[in-house]
C-alpha positions, 0 to 999 in steps of 0.5 A, a space after each residue: 751526741 753524748 759520749 758513752 759512760 760520760 756526761 760530755 756532749 759533743 756538738 752535732 757538727 763536730 769533726 773530733 775523732 774518737 778512739 774506737 771502739 768508743 764503748 771502751 775508750 769513751 770512759 777515758 775522755 776528760 773533756 772537749 776542746 771546742 776551739 780546736 774541735 778535739 776530744 781530750 783523753 787521759 793517757 793513763 786511762 787509755 793505756 789501762 783500757 788496752 791492758 784490762 779490756 784489750 788484754 795486752 801486757 803492760 809493755 805491749 799496751 804502752 808500745 801500741 799506744 805510742 805507735 798506733 794512738 799517740 803517734 797519729 796526729 792531725 786536725 781533729 785528732 784527740 789531745 792526750 793529757 800526759 800525767 807527770 811521771 
């Protein structure tokens, strides 16, 4: 499976979880960890997508990301690269 808007191909038997809707969030994917079977997302791009495509304010986007996206962890959940602030 090739992720929308990327050159990243996932194995057919992957259990890696994708952020939905994939057509919006696949562009934030930086890579794939085959050992842990997890996608790697850029935190800034995910938040930017919430602001620009989901039309949230900066504050709402950060709160939504922290609680609803980053706050959910488990097997095959994505890894988020957090740039230095």
